[in-house]
C-alpha positions as CSV (number, residue, x, y, z in Angstrom):
1,X,-3.5,-9.7,-37.6
2,X,-2.5,-8.6,-34.1
3,X,-1.2,-5.4,-35.6
4,X,-4.7,-4.6,-37.0
5,X,-6.3,-5.2,-33.6
6,X,-3.7,-3.0,-31.9
7,X,-4.2,-0.3,-34.4
8,X,-8.0,-0.6,-34.0
9,X,-7.6,-0.2,-30.2
10,X,-5.1,2.7,-30.4
11,X,-6.6,4.7,-33.3
12,X,-9.4,6.4,-31.3
13,X,-7.0,7.7,-28.7
14,X,-4.6,9.0,-31.3
15,X,-7.5,10.9,-32.9
16,X,-8.3,12.6,-29.6
17,X,-4.7,13.8,-29.1
18,X,-5.1,17.0,-31.1
19,X,-8.3,17.9,-29.2
20,X,-6.4,17.8,-25.9
21,X,-3.6,20.0,-27.1
22,X,-5.9,22.6,-28.7
23,X,-7.1,25.1,-26.0
24,X,-9.3,28.1,-25.6
25,X,-7.7,31.3,-24.5
26,X,-8.8,32.4,-21.0
27,X,-11.2,35.4,-21.1
28,X,-9.3,38.5,-22.1
29,X,-5.9,36.7,-22.3
30,X,-5.7,36.7,-26.1
31,X,-6.4,40.5,-26.3
32,X,-3.8,41.1,-23.6
33,X,-1.3,39.0,-25.5
34,X,-2.0,40.8,-28.8
35,X,-1.7,44.2,-27.2
36,X,1.6,43.4,-25.4
37,X,3.0,41.5,-28.4
38,X,2.2,44.2,-31.0
39,X,3.6,46.9,-28.8
40,X,6.9,45.0,-28.5
41,X,7.0,43.9,-32.1
42,X,6.2,47.5,-33.5
43,X,9.5,48.7,-32.1
44,X,11.3,46.6,-34.8
45,X,8.8,46.2,-37.6
46,X,5.8,48.1,-39.1
47,X,2.4,47.8,-37.4
48,X,0.9,45.5,-40.0
49,X,3.8,43.1,-39.8
50,X,3.7,43.2,-36.0
51,X,-0.1,42.4,-36.0
52,X,0.5,39.5,-38.5
53,X,3.4,38.1,-36.3
54,X,1.4,38.4,-33.1
55,X,-1.7,36.8,-34.6
56,X,0.4,33.9,-35.8
57,X,2.0,33.5,-32.4
58,X,-1.4,33.5,-30.7
59,X,-2.6,30.8,-33.0
60,X,0.5,28.7,-32.3
61,X,0.0,29.0,-28.6
62,X,-3.6,28.1,-29.1
63,X,-2.7,25.0,-31.1
64,X,0.1,23.7,-28.9
65,X,-0.9,24.6,-25.2
66,X,-3.6,23.9,-22.9
67,X,-5.8,26.6,-21.3
68,X,-4.0,26.2,-18.0
69,X,-0.6,26.6,-19.7
70,X,-1.7,29.7,-21.5
71,X,-3.0,31.0,-18.2
72,X,0.4,30.4,-16.6
73,X,2.2,32.1,-19.5
74,X,-0.1,35.2,-19.3
75,X,0.0,35.4,-15.5
76,X,0.8,38.8,-14.1
77,X,1.2,37.4,-10.5
78,X,3.7,34.5,-11.1
79,X,6.4,34.0,-13.7
80,X,5.9,30.9,-15.8
81,X,8.4,28.1,-15.6
82,X,11.6,28.3,-17.7
83,X,10.6,25.1,-19.5
84,X,7.1,26.6,-20.4
85,X,8.6,29.9,-21.6
86,X,11.2,28.0,-23.8
87,X,8.3,25.8,-25.2
88,X,6.3,28.9,-26.0
89,X,9.2,30.7,-27.7
90,X,9.9,27.5,-29.7
91,X,6.2,27.4,-30.7
92,X,6.1,31.1,-32.0
93,X,9.5,30.9,-33.6
94,X,7.9,30.0,-36.9
95,X,6.1,33.3,-36.9
96,X,9.2,35.5,-36.8
97,X,9.1,38.4,-39.2
98,X,12.0,38.7,-41.6
99,X,13.0,42.3,-42.3
């Protein structure tokens, strides 16, 4: 019985977790990411594959990072922390194009 009460108390917070992780890209940041990513990826794969890879990466970042974290990753003034860069690389690893 206590387990049911505990579940009832915790369930609303658990349902809100995905909302807190899902962020909106700062204005212009997604376009900048796509431009930079496709330019880099096009050096090793065709343009269509590069676009697909980068769109997947942008979606993974959107799903797993807050707006503030995305802003930090995309900042041209300050390097993001090593921890944040590693987390971002891990997030987009699923999007790698296999040649």
